[in-house]
N, C-alpha and C positions, 0 to 999 in steps of 0.2 A: 328732496328728490335724489334717488340713487345716482352715483357718478356716471354710470353707463347711460342712463336716460338723459342726463345733462349734456353728455358728449354728443348724443344723437341729435338733440335739439340744436346745439351749436352748429353741427354739421349741416342741418337743414337750413338754418338761417344763413350760413355762409354760402351754401349752394344757391340760395335765392338771390344773394347779392351779385353773384357772378353770372347766373344763367336766367334769372327772372327779375331783372332790375326794376321793371315797372311795378311788380307786386311785392318788392322787398319791404317797404314800410309796413304793409299789412301783415306780412309773414313775421317780421321782427316783433311787431306789436302783439300778435297772437302768441308767439313764442314766449315773450316776456310775461304775458298774463298767465300762461300755462305754468311757467316756472314758479311764479309767485304763488299761484294756487297750490301747487304741490309743496312749496316751502312752508307755507303757513297752515297747511292742513293739520288738524289735530293728530298728534302722535298716538300710536297704539298704547293702551294702558294695561295690557296684559301683565307685563312684568311688575308694574307698580301694584296691581291688584293682588297678584300672587304673593308678593312680599308683605303686603299689608296683612293678608290672612295668615301667612306663615308667622309673622311677628306676633299677631294677636293670639294664635294658638299656643305659641311658645310661652307667652306671658301668662295665659290662663293655666297652663300646666306647670308653671314655675321652672321652665327649662332655660338654661343659659343659651344665648344666641349671639351671632355676630351679624353685621349688616349683610343682606342679600342671602341669608341662609334659608333654605327650603326643606332640608332633610335633617332628621335627628335620629340618633340611635341611643337608647338608654335602657336600663333594667329596672323593673319594679315587680314586686310580688313573685319572684322567681321566674319572671317572664322577660324576654328581650323584645323590645319594641323598635320598629322601624317606622318613623312617621315621615311622610312626604306630602308636599302641596303642589298641585298642578292645575292648569286650565284646560278645560275640555270644550271644544266647539259644540254648540247646540243651536243649530239654525244660524241666525245672524248675531247671536250673542255667545259669550263665553261664561261657563260656570266654573268657579274655583272649587275644587274638591280636595279633601284631605284623605289620604290612604293610611289607615292604621294597620300595620302588618306585624304578625307575631309568628315566627317560624317554630314548628313543632320539633325540628331536628329529627324527623322521621321521614322515610320514603314509603308512601302508601299508594295503592291504585284507586283510592277513593276520592271523589270530588263532588262538589255541589255548588249551587249558586242560589241565592235568595235576593229578591228585588222588592223594593217598595213600588206599588202601582202608581204612586204620586211622585216618583223620582223626577228631579229637575232635568236630569240627562236621560232622555228616552233612548231605549235600545230596542233592537228587533225582538220579536216574540221568541220565547224560549222553545227551542225544538231539539231534536236528537243530537245535532252537531253544533249547537250554540257554543261559541268560543268562551272558554274559561282561561284567563291569562296564565301562561307559564305551566300548563299541564304537560307532563312529559310522557304520557301514555295515551293509547287510543281509548275512547270511551263513547258510550251511547247514553244520552240523558233521557230520563223519564220525568214527566211532570209529577209534582207532589201535591197532595191536598194540604192547604195552608189556611190560616186565619184570614179574614177579610183584609184587603189592602196589601197583601203580600203574595208573591208568586215564587215558586221554587222548582228546581229540577236537580236530579242527582243520577249518577250512574249506578248507585247501589241503594235502591229505595228502602230496603229493610234497615240497613245501617243508618241511613239518614233519619228515618223515623225514630230509631233508638236514640240517636244523638239529639234530635229536636225535643224528645219527650223525657230526656234523662233527668232533668232538674228544672222545674219551672222558673226558678230564680235566675238560672244561668243558661236558659235555652236561647237559641238564636232569635226567637220571636221577641224575647225580652229586650234585645238590642234595639228593636224598632220602636220601643216605647220610651226611649230616652228623651227627656225634655230639653228644649233649647238646641237640640242637635237634629238635623234632618238627615237620617240615614238613607243613602241611596241603595246600597246593596251589601251583602255579606257573601264572600265566596271562599272556598277552600280548594286548592289545586293539587292536593296530595301531600304537600309539604308545609305550606304557609297559609295561615288564616288571615283574611283581609276584611276590614270594615271600611267602606268608602262612604264618606259623609260630606255634607255641606254645613259649614259653621254659620248658624243664623246670627243675625245682628245682635240679638238680645241674649246670646249664650253667655253663661256665667262660668266661673271657675268650677263651681259645683257640677254644672252640666257636663263639662269636659272630663272632670275626674270620674263622674258617675258612668259616663260612656266607657272610659278605660276600665273601670271596675267590672262592668258587664261583659266587655270583650274578654278581659282576663279570665273571668269565671267560665265563660263558654270555651275559651282556649284550653284551660286546664281540664274541663270536662271532656272535650274532644280528644285531647291527648290521652287521657286515661282510657277512653273507649277504644281508640285504635291500638293502644298497647295490649289490649285483651282480645284482639281479633286476629285470627290466623287467616291472612289473605291468601287465597289460592290462585289469584291472578298475578302473573309476573309483574314486578315493578320496573 
């Protein structure tokens, strides 16, 4: 029980002793039971779960780690990776997600988001002003035609279609086919490409490396495309 709650409980029991002496034994007993209930109540496991998933992810990818580490930065295949692990509330439970982020080191007015319709973390329907994290410009999203099981929206539909169809091996749709990894969503905020996923219990090192391979391929494809676009919208 937090200290401030313990102090309030002591104050109530003390007041009962001086001002409600006939009821003091009952109030003291109730206070003791309440304190013991709070004391022995199971502690939240959020941090432990986060750390377990973070450690498992680092081990699968062969990344060095120290106790309590949840964030990594490393370079592979000419790409800089930022990996982080966090818990997201979903109703009465928490879902531990992994964010794979690769900055393009470019500023563009282009953004999009793609979601799995079977995502463990449910979000509001995609509409014109659905929030894409860390976007620095005004935008208006439009829904995109996508394969079954995926929904998507972008502020530049033509460019998104070019990006999605540029190379079937490294399209964003290929990311959703990774085995042993439950991809929640992929989004681009104009500067950084993110893949948000849930690490399934039977995920192997191959699964984790394969997901990184697909993400890297799409990252490089996206970078090449935006490098060849003359954006007329101010960034």
